[in-house]
C-alpha positions in Angstrom: 87.2 266.7 173.9 85.5 270.1 172.0 82.2 268.8 172.2 82.8 267.7 175.8 83.4 271.7 176.9 80.6 272.8 174.9 78.0 270.6 176.8 80.1 271.7 180.1 79.4 275.6 179.4 76.2 274.9 178.2 74.9 272.9 181.6 76.9 275.1 183.3 75.4 278.2 182.2 72.3 276.3 182.0 72.2 275.5 185.4 73.1 279.7 186.9 70.1 280.3 184.5 67.6 277.9 186.6 69.0 279.1 190.2 68.6 282.6 189.1 65.1 282.5 188.4 64.7 280.3 191.6 66.7 282.8 193.5 63.8 285.8 191.9 61.0 283.5 192.7 62.3 283.2 196.5 63.3 287.1 196.6 59.6 288.0 195.6 58.0 285.1 198.0 60.1 286.2 201.1 59.0 289.8 201.0 55.4 288.8 200.2 55.6 285.9 203.5 57.4 288.7 205.8 54.2 291.1 205.1 51.9 288.4 205.7 53.4 287.8 208.9 53.6 291.6 209.8 49.7 291.6 209.0 48.9 288.3 211.4 50.7 289.9 214.1 49.0 293.1 213.6 45.5 291.2 213.3 46.1 288.9 216.4 46.1 292.5 218.3 42.8 293.3 217.5 41.4 290.4 219.2 39.7 290.9 222.9 42.8 290.3 225.1 40.2 288.3 227.3 39.2 286.4 224.5 41.0 283.0 225.7 38.9 283.7 229.1 35.5 283.6 228.2 35.6 281.8 224.9 34.6 278.1 226.9 31.3 280.4 227.9 30.7 281.7 224.3 28.3 278.7 223.1 25.0 279.8 224.3 22.1 282.0 222.6 22.9 285.2 224.9 26.1 285.3 224.3 25.8 284.6 220.4 26.7 288.2 219.3 30.5 287.8 221.3 30.8 284.7 218.9 30.1 286.2 215.8 32.3 289.3 216.8 35.0 287.3 218.1 34.8 284.9 214.8 35.1 288.2 212.2 38.6 288.7 214.3 39.5 284.6 214.6 38.4 283.6 210.2 40.8 286.2 208.7 43.7 285.6 211.2 43.2 281.9 210.2 43.1 282.3 206.6 46.5 284.6 206.6 48.2 281.8 208.4 47.2 279.5 206.1 48.5 281.2 203.1 51.6 282.0 205.6 52.4 278.2 205.8 51.8 277.8 202.3 54.2 280.2 201.3 56.8 279.2 203.8 56.8 275.3 202.3 57.3 277.0 198.7 60.4 278.7 200.2 62.1 275.9 201.5 61.6 274.2 198.4 62.8 277.0 196.4 66.0 277.1 199.0 66.4 273.7 198.4 66.2 273.9 194.7 68.9 276.8 194.5 71.3 274.2 196.2 70.0 271.3 193.9 67.8 272.0 191.4 67.3 269.0 189.6 69.1 265.5 189.1 68.2 264.4 185.3 67.5 265.8 181.8 65.7 263.6 179.2 65.6 264.9 175.5 62.4 264.0 174.5 60.2 264.6 171.1 56.5 264.0 171.0 56.0 262.1 167.6 54.0 264.6 165.9 56.9 267.2 166.6 60.2 267.6 165.1 62.3 269.3 167.8 63.7 267.3 170.7 62.9 269.5 174.0 65.0 269.5 177.3 63.3 268.1 180.3 64.9 268.5 183.1 63.8 266.4 185.9 63.9 267.4 189.6 62.9 267.1 192.9 60.0 269.7 192.6 58.7 271.6 189.7 59.9 275.3 188.7 57.7 277.1 187.0 57.8 280.7 185.4 54.6 282.3 186.8 54.3 284.5 183.5 54.5 282.6 180.8 53.5 278.9 182.9 56.9 277.6 180.9 58.3 274.8 182.9 61.6 274.8 183.6 62.1 271.9 186.1 59.4 269.0 186.0 58.6 267.0 189.3 59.6 263.9 189.6 56.5 262.8 190.0 54.6 264.7 186.8 53.9 262.1 184.3 56.8 262.8 181.4 59.3 262.2 184.4 58.5 258.3 184.5 60.5 258.0 181.1 63.4 258.4 182.8 63.1 255.8 185.1 61.6 253.1 182.9 63.1 253.7 179.6 66.7 253.9 178.0 67.1 255.9 175.0 64.8 255.3 172.1 60.7 254.9 171.2 59.1 255.7 174.7 55.5 256.3 176.2 54.2 257.7 179.4 50.6 257.8 180.5 49.2 261.5 181.3 45.7 262.3 182.4 44.8 263.0 178.5 46.0 259.3 177.7 48.9 257.4 176.7 51.5 259.5 175.4 54.2 258.2 172.4 57.4 259.9 171.6 61.3 259.3 171.3 64.2 259.9 173.9 67.7 260.8 172.2 69.6 261.6 175.3 69.5 260.6 179.1 71.4 262.2 181.6 72.0 262.6 185.3 73.8 265.5 187.3 75.4 265.7 190.7 74.4 269.3 191.7 75.9 270.6 195.3 75.5 274.0 196.9 74.5 275.3 193.4 77.8 273.9 191.8 77.6 271.3 188.7 80.0 269.0 190.2 79.5 266.3 187.3 77.4 264.9 184.6 77.1 261.9 182.9 75.4 260.5 179.5 73.6 257.3 181.3 73.2 253.8 179.8 72.8 250.6 181.9 76.0 250.1 183.0 77.0 253.9 184.1 73.7 253.9 185.5 74.7 250.8 187.6 78.4 252.6 188.6 76.6 255.6 189.7 73.8 253.5 192.4 76.7 251.6 192.8 79.0 254.5 194.3 75.9 256.1 196.0 75.6 252.7 198.0 79.0 252.5 199.0 78.8 255.6 200.8 78.0 255.5 205.0 74.4 254.8 206.1 72.2 257.6 207.5 70.5 258.1 210.8 67.2 258.8 208.6 66.5 257.1 205.3 67.0 258.9 202.5 65.2 259.6 199.0 65.9 257.6 196.3 64.6 260.0 193.3 68.0 259.7 191.5 68.3 256.1 191.4 64.6 254.5 191.3 64.6 251.1 189.1 61.8 250.8 186.7 59.5 248.1 188.6 60.4 250.3 191.9 58.7 252.9 189.8 55.4 250.8 188.5 54.6 250.7 191.9 55.2 254.2 192.9 52.8 255.5 190.5 50.2 252.6 190.4 46.9 254.6 190.6 44.5 251.4 189.6 44.7 249.2 192.4 43.2 249.4 196.0 45.2 247.1 197.2 49.1 246.9 196.3 51.2 243.8 198.1 54.9 243.9 198.0 56.7 241.1 199.2 60.1 242.6 198.9 63.4 240.8 200.2 65.9 242.8 203.3 67.5 245.4 201.7 65.2 246.1 198.2 63.5 249.1 199.1 60.3 248.4 199.8 59.6 250.5 202.6 61.3 253.7 200.8 59.3 252.7 197.6 55.9 253.1 199.9 57.1 256.2 200.6 57.5 257.4 197.5 54.3 256.3 196.7 52.8 258.3 199.0 54.5 261.6 198.0 53.2 260.5 194.5 49.7 260.3 195.6 49.9 264.0 197.5 51.2 265.6 194.4 48.2 264.1 192.1 45.3 265.9 190.5 42.4 267.8 192.5 40.1 265.1 191.8 43.0 262.3 193.4 44.4 264.4 195.6 45.1 263.1 199.2 46.5 265.3 201.8 48.6 264.2 205.0 46.0 263.6 207.1 43.9 261.3 204.7 47.6 258.8 204.7 48.5 257.2 207.5 51.8 254.4 208.1 51.3 251.4 210.2 55.0 251.0 211.7 56.8 248.2 213.9 58.3 250.9 216.7 59.0 254.5 217.5 62.6 253.9 216.1 61.2 252.7 213.0 59.0 255.7 212.9 62.0 257.9 213.8 64.1 256.9 210.9 61.7 257.6 208.5 60.8 260.6 209.0 63.0 262.7 206.9 61.7 261.1 203.9 58.3 262.7 203.0 60.0 266.4 204.1 63.1 266.2 202.2 60.5 265.2 199.2 58.6 268.6 199.9 55.7 266.9 201.4 54.3 267.4 205.0 55.2 264.1 207.4 52.0 262.0 207.2 50.4 260.2 210.5 52.4 257.4 212.0 50.8 254.9 214.4 51.9 251.9 215.8 49.4 248.9 216.5 49.5 249.3 220.2 48.0 253.1 219.5 45.0 251.7 217.9 44.2 250.1 220.4 44.7 252.2 222.9 42.5 254.4 221.0 39.5 251.6 220.3 39.5 249.8 224.0 40.8 253.0 226.0 43.7 251.2 228.0 46.6 252.0 228.8 47.9 249.1 230.8 48.6 247.1 227.8 51.5 244.7 226.9 53.3 245.9 223.6 54.2 243.8 220.7 57.8 244.4 221.5 57.4 242.7 224.8 55.5 239.9 223.5 58.4 239.2 221.7 61.2 239.5 224.3 59.0 237.3 226.2 58.6 234.6 223.2 62.5 235.1 222.7 64.0 235.3 226.5 61.7 232.9 228.1 63.3 230.3 230.4 60.4 228.7 230.8 60.1 226.3 227.7 56.4 225.6 228.6 55.4 229.5 229.5 57.3 230.4 226.0 55.4 227.6 224.4 51.8 228.9 225.9 52.4 232.3 225.1 53.5 231.3 221.3 50.1 229.2 221.0 48.1 231.6 222.7 49.0 234.5 219.7 48.9 232.1 216.9 45.9 230.9 217.7 44.1 234.1 218.8 45.9 236.0 215.5 43.9 233.3 213.4 41.3 233.5 211.0 39.5 230.4 212.8 39.7 232.1 216.0 38.0 235.2 214.6 35.1 233.0 212.6 34.6 232.0 216.4 34.7 235.5 217.4 32.2 236.6 214.9 29.5 233.4 215.9 30.1 234.7 219.2 29.0 238.2 218.4 25.9 237.2 216.6 24.8 234.7 219.2 25.7 237.7 222.0 22.1 239.2 221.8 20.2 235.9 222.0 21.9 234.4 224.3 24.3 237.0 226.6 22.0 240.2 226.6 20.1 239.9 229.3 17.1 241.9 228.4 14.1 243.0 231.0 10.6 244.1 231.0 10.9 248.0 231.7 8.2 249.6 234.1 7.6 253.4 234.6 4.8 255.0 236.7 3.8 251.6 237.4 3.2 251.0 233.4 4.7 248.0 231.3 6.7 250.2 228.8 8.5 247.3 227.0 8.5 244.3 227.0 11.4 241.9 227.1 10.8 239.5 224.5 9.7 242.1 222.0 13.2 244.2 222.5 15.0 241.2 222.0 13.2 240.3 218.5 13.7 244.4 217.8 17.2 243.4 218.1 17.9 241.0 216.6 15.8 242.0 213.5 18.2 244.7 212.2 21.1 242.3 211.9 23.4 245.2 209.4 23.7 247.4 212.4 26.5 246.9 215.2 25.3 245.1 218.1 25.8 248.3 220.2 24.2 250.7 218.0 21.4 248.4 218.3 21.1 248.4 221.8 21.8 252.3 222.0 19.0 252.9 219.7 16.9 250.8 222.2 18.0 252.9 224.9 16.7 255.7 223.5 13.5 254.8 222.4 12.9 253.5 226.1 13.5 256.9 227.1 11.3 258.8 224.8 8.4 256.5 226.0 10.0 257.8 229.4 9.4 261.2 228.9 6.0 261.0 227.1 5.0 259.8 230.7 7.1 262.2 233.0 4.8 264.8 232.8 2.1 262.9 234.1 4.7 261.1 236.7 5.5 264.5 237.9 1.6 265.7 238.3 1.0 262.4 240.8 4.7 262.9 242.8 3.2 266.7 243.8 -0.2 265.2 244.7 2.0 262.6 246.7 3.7 265.1 248.1 1.4 268.2 248.7 -0.8 265.4 250.9 2.9 265.3 253.5 3.0 268.8 254.9 6.6 268.9 255.3 6.7 269.7 251.6 4.1 272.2 251.0 5.9 275.3 249.9 8.6 272.9 247.4 5.9 270.8 245.9 7.8 271.4 242.2 11.3 271.4 243.3 10.8 268.0 244.9 8.5 266.4 242.9 11.2 267.5 239.9 14.0 265.9 242.1 12.0 262.6 242.7 11.5 262.8 239.5 14.7 263.1 238.5 15.9 260.3 240.5 13.9 257.9 239.3 14.6 258.3 236.1 18.4 258.0 236.7 17.6 254.7 238.6 15.8 253.4 235.5 18.5 254.5 233.3 21.4 252.3 235.8 18.4 249.3 235.3 18.2 250.0 231.4 21.6 250.4 230.7 22.3 246.6 232.5 21.3 245.4 228.9 22.1 248.0 226.3 25.5 248.9 227.4 28.0 246.0 226.3 31.0 245.1 228.8 33.3 243.9 226.5 35.7 242.7 228.7 33.1 240.6 230.3 31.7 239.4 227.7 35.1 238.3 226.8 35.5 236.4 229.7 32.2 234.7 229.3 33.7 233.4 226.2 36.5 231.4 227.8 34.6 231.1 230.9 31.9 228.8 229.8 34.5 225.5 228.4 31.2 223.7 226.8 29.9 227.4 225.0 32.8 227.8 223.8 33.5 224.3 222.2 30.2 224.6 221.0 30.7 227.8 218.9 34.4 226.0 217.6 32.5 223.6 216.2 33.3 221.8 213.0 37.1 223.4 213.3 40.2 221.9 213.9 41.5 223.5 217.4 45.2 223.3 218.4 46.4 220.2 220.5 46.9 222.7 223.7 43.6 224.3 223.2 42.7 223.5 226.9 46.0 225.3 228.2 45.3 228.2 226.3 42.2 228.6 227.9 43.2 228.1 231.2 45.7 230.8 230.7 43.9 233.2 229.0 41.2 232.8 232.1 43.9 233.5 234.3 45.3 236.2 232.5 42.2 238.3 232.3 42.2 238.7 235.9 45.5 240.0 236.0 46.2 244.0 235.8 47.8 244.1 232.5 46.5 242.7 229.3 48.0 240.6 227.6 49.1 241.4 223.9 47.2 238.9 221.6 43.8 239.8 224.2 43.9 243.3 223.8 43.8 242.5 219.9 41.0 240.1 220.4 38.8 243.3 222.6 39.9 245.6 219.9 38.0 243.3 217.4 35.1 243.0 219.3 34.8 246.7 220.0 35.3 247.4 216.1 32.4 244.7 215.4 30.0 245.6 218.3 30.3 249.5 218.6 32.6 250.8 215.7 35.1 254.0 215.7 35.2 256.7 213.9 38.6 257.8 214.7 40.1 257.7 211.6 37.3 258.1 208.9 39.3 260.5 207.2 41.7 258.3 206.3 41.9 257.1 202.3 45.1 255.7 202.2 47.0 252.8 204.2 50.5 251.7 204.4 51.2 248.7 206.3 54.8 248.1 206.9 56.5 245.1 208.9 53.4 243.0 207.9 54.6 239.4 207.9 54.6 240.1 211.5 50.8 240.6 211.7 48.0 238.1 211.9 45.0 237.7 210.5 43.0 239.7 213.4 45.7 242.5 212.7 44.2 242.7 209.3 40.1 242.2 210.3 40.8 245.4 212.7 42.3 247.1 209.8 39.7 246.7 207.4 37.2 247.4 210.0 39.1 250.4 211.0 39.6 251.7 207.2 36.9 250.8 205.3 36.8 253.0 202.3 40.6 253.0 202.4 43.2 252.3 199.3 46.1 250.0 201.1 50.2 249.2 200.5 51.1 246.4 202.3 54.6 245.7 202.4 56.4 242.7 204.0 59.1 239.8 203.9 58.2 236.2 204.7 61.8 235.9 205.6 62.0 238.3 208.4 58.9 237.0 210.5 59.5 236.7 214.0 57.9 234.4 216.4 56.2 232.3 213.7 56.8 230.9 210.1 55.1 231.8 207.2 54.8 231.6 203.7 53.7 233.1 200.2 50.3 232.2 201.4 50.0 234.8 204.2 49.3 236.9 201.0 46.6 235.5 200.2 44.9 235.7 203.6 45.1 238.9 203.7 43.8 239.7 200.6 40.7 237.5 201.6 40.3 239.9 204.5 40.9 243.5 203.0 38.7 242.1 200.3 39.4 245.1 197.8 38.3 244.9 194.2 41.5 245.7 192.7 44.2 244.1 194.5 47.9 243.0 192.9 50.8 241.4 194.6 54.1 242.3 193.4 57.6 240.6 194.4 60.5 242.8 194.8 63.6 240.0 194.9 66.8 242.3 194.2 68.8 243.4 197.0 70.7 247.2 197.1 71.7 247.0 201.0 74.1 244.4 201.4 77.7 243.8 199.8 77.7 240.9 197.2 79.6 239.3 200.5 77.2 239.6 202.8 74.2 238.4 201.0 75.7 234.8 199.9 75.9 235.0 204.0 72.5 235.7 204.5 71.1 233.3 202.2 72.3 230.6 204.3 69.5 231.1 207.1 66.7 231.1 204.1 64.7 228.2 203.3 65.8 226.1 200.2 64.8 227.2 196.9 64.2 231.1 197.9 66.8 233.3 195.7 67.6 236.9 196.0 69.1 238.6 193.5 72.2 241.0 194.6 72.9 244.3 193.4 76.5 243.5 192.7 79.0 245.6 194.8 81.8 243.5 196.5 83.6 243.5 200.3 84.3 241.8 202.9 83.5 238.4 203.2 81.4 237.8 206.8 83.8 236.0 209.6 82.8 234.0 212.8 85.0 234.6 215.7 85.0 232.4 218.7 86.2 233.0 222.3 87.1 230.9 225.2 85.7 233.3 227.6 83.8 236.4 228.5 86.6 238.7 228.7 88.3 237.4 225.6 85.2 237.7 223.4 84.4 241.4 224.8 88.3 242.4 223.6 87.7 240.6 220.2 84.4 242.9 220.4 86.6 246.1 221.1 88.9 244.9 218.5 86.3 245.2 216.0 84.6 248.5 217.0 87.7 250.1 216.7 88.6 248.9 213.3 85.1 250.1 211.9 85.7 253.4 213.4 88.8 253.7 211.8 87.4 252.7 208.8 85.3 255.9 209.0 81.5 254.0 209.8 79.6 255.7 211.2 76.9 253.5 212.2 78.3 250.1 214.2 75.5 248.1 215.4 75.8 245.1 218.3 72.9 243.2 217.5 71.8 240.8 220.5 68.9 238.1 220.5 67.1 240.1 223.1 66.7 243.4 225.3 67.8 241.1 228.1 71.0 240.2 226.0 71.7 243.9 225.0 71.3 244.8 228.7 74.2 242.2 229.5 76.4 243.2 227.2 76.0 246.7 227.8 76.9 246.4 231.5 80.1 244.6 230.1 81.3 247.1 227.8 79.8 250.6 228.9 83.0 251.4 230.8 85.1 250.4 228.3 84.0 252.2 225.3 81.5 254.7 224.5 78.4 252.8 223.5 74.4 253.7 223.6 71.8 251.1 224.4 68.7 250.8 222.5 65.7 249.5 223.8 61.8 249.5 223.0 61.0 252.8 224.8 62.2 256.5 223.5 63.6 258.1 220.9 67.4 257.9 220.2 70.3 258.8 217.5 71.4 256.2 215.1 74.9 257.4 214.7 77.5 255.7 216.3 78.0 252.3 218.3 74.9 251.1 220.1 73.6 247.6 221.1 70.2 247.0 219.8 68.2 243.8 220.2 67.3 242.0 216.7 63.4 242.6 216.7 64.0 246.4 216.9 66.8 246.6 214.0 64.2 245.6 211.2 63.7 247.8 208.6 67.2 249.7 210.0 70.4 249.4 208.1 73.9 249.9 209.5 77.4 250.5 208.3 78.6 247.7 210.3 76.9 244.7 212.2 78.7 242.0 214.7 75.9 239.7 215.9 76.8 238.8 219.3 76.1 235.5 220.9 75.7 233.0 218.2 76.0 230.2 220.2 73.9 227.5 220.0 72.1 228.2 223.6 70.5 231.1 221.5 70.2 230.2 218.0 68.9 226.9 217.4 65.1 226.6 216.4 63.4 227.2 213.1 62.6 230.7 214.0 66.3 231.6 215.4 67.0 230.9 211.8 65.1 234.0 210.6 66.6 236.2 213.5 70.0 235.4 212.2 68.8 236.2 208.4 67.2 239.8 210.1 70.4 240.5 211.8 72.9 239.8 208.8 71.0 241.8 206.1 71.3 244.9 208.4 74.7 245.5 207.6 75.9 247.5 204.7 79.3 247.3 204.2 80.7 244.9 206.9 79.4 241.6 209.3 80.9 239.5 211.7 79.5 237.1 214.4 81.0 236.3 217.9 80.7 233.4 220.5 82.0 231.7 223.1 80.8 228.2 224.2 79.5 225.5 221.3 78.7 227.6 217.8 74.8 227.4 216.8 74.0 224.3 215.0 72.6 227.1 212.1 76.3 228.4 211.2 
């Protein structure tokens, strides 16, 4: 008891000391920040008031001195603003630190020393600015990895200087809130598991939380991996793969100057706006700037500059809700074929064939002289195979225009002579000659661009419009049985106003291969979530867009929508991205669901696929049936009321499609406060809501009600995956509801 009290007193005193140091730094920094704010305000007053008015006219030689003067005013302000923002970020970190400066401690002794050093670990580091003594180590620092990877005893960690070995005599964990020590415990595996179990028993949050206090050894290995150019993670539902990826991003942003990544060097490819919103707090909570988040539709729109494109979610809704089976099947087959590595090869053959077969080179004449021969132009373009065709044609156009420019003076002379013989224009010879020359050049450029500008949609139409040619490109390949239907379906759709999702992908692929895109040239690290829903063509596009980037690819083959996948999917992705060092890591332990929910969910998996459960108990999921929709709605309302009594913060009614969600919402909205979550727009994930299953991926809720589990809604192999996805969204409670005949999958 005495020892415990001594430790309690010591830890309380130490906490007070650390908070006191943080407060002193905060006070000093706040004062400095306020001075910078005043200086910026004063400097802005020095900038000429009409600068915004005349800035657009500065970029000329006569206004050069004005530009220099303006830049002399603006440059210091930019520097001060940058310093101000950096200090403001440090102030936020210190304010968080005063609330909770650290969460763990290890007592560590280096091999060549006698004393154990108390190493405190927190979200951010706290360093004495005078002595450079480290009071708190950032969780990402090399020594902090010891806390995540080892118990007490002999340990090691990788540092910039090499492998460091030593011994740990104590591992301690803290719960600190509002600057007060709630409790601490000396950690062994059993106690750590109990601590994690208690955290997992809490209500779901509307935003993903950080996991720095509970990072597991295998998760830490992924987070700190600096060697691999391509890390692929096959992680079961609830294994924390997205959270690990975001903590990995924070780790990469923390690294030293040579390896450091800034927020604008990293991008995450996310499945939808809802998911972007859900993960938006993780990096700021870790003290880092948020990174760019892109949906694949954003990439498509950037590359091909077209707004009227079907989204992935619209395609999924079409596949899952189509009452016309024939139409649903052809859409699915079209997506599978056009997304395949096989079709990418057909497209590559088509691209190789373009300059020889589909670019209609023409002889170029100017001033009655033969400037360029079409055959010579074709030979020139065919020779430079390592440059995208669009750039080769651009270069050819410039070459022609240079030759025209060489002849232009002579042409203007001839035009002046011609005009001088026409007395009407005797006083305007020069102007008229130049106008005629410009008109001739404009006509000529239009003619040249008939073969130097690529109409990618037009070329794609030619690929499918000439069936004989299409089959010649596919020679030696095994095509789908319904290829005739796919070709006809494509020709018909390319004439419609809205571009189908799979065709938009193909046009993006062709644009990148033929013209390129420099929009994302600063990106050095790409994180791809829900990768199992992507096809080879998605990865071909990503590889073209980010040729020098490293990749972190997250997926779960059991959560695929609209297709069936196995582990060979990662082999395909690895072949396409083709990075020198790559690895596939499996995360097979689920932390989200109770044991009972996870056991129930695994019935929807293929035989032989096992998921390890982090043992946490709850109620066994139940399946409820009713003899009418009215009775079913009463059951659903009763279940919602029970969840409210249980103080659950998020209750999700998961439907198969948006169409089903709309129908259920129409029946319940007048009876209970409920929101409908659809593809577009941002929402608050607190409260009670109805959501289509494909929008729920990656999210988690306290309680889940899967609605309409009848045999009309869920009966195929694809539907089995949907039930697995829906089931594994639940943290604490799961129940299923239906009328009519129960799904054969149950």
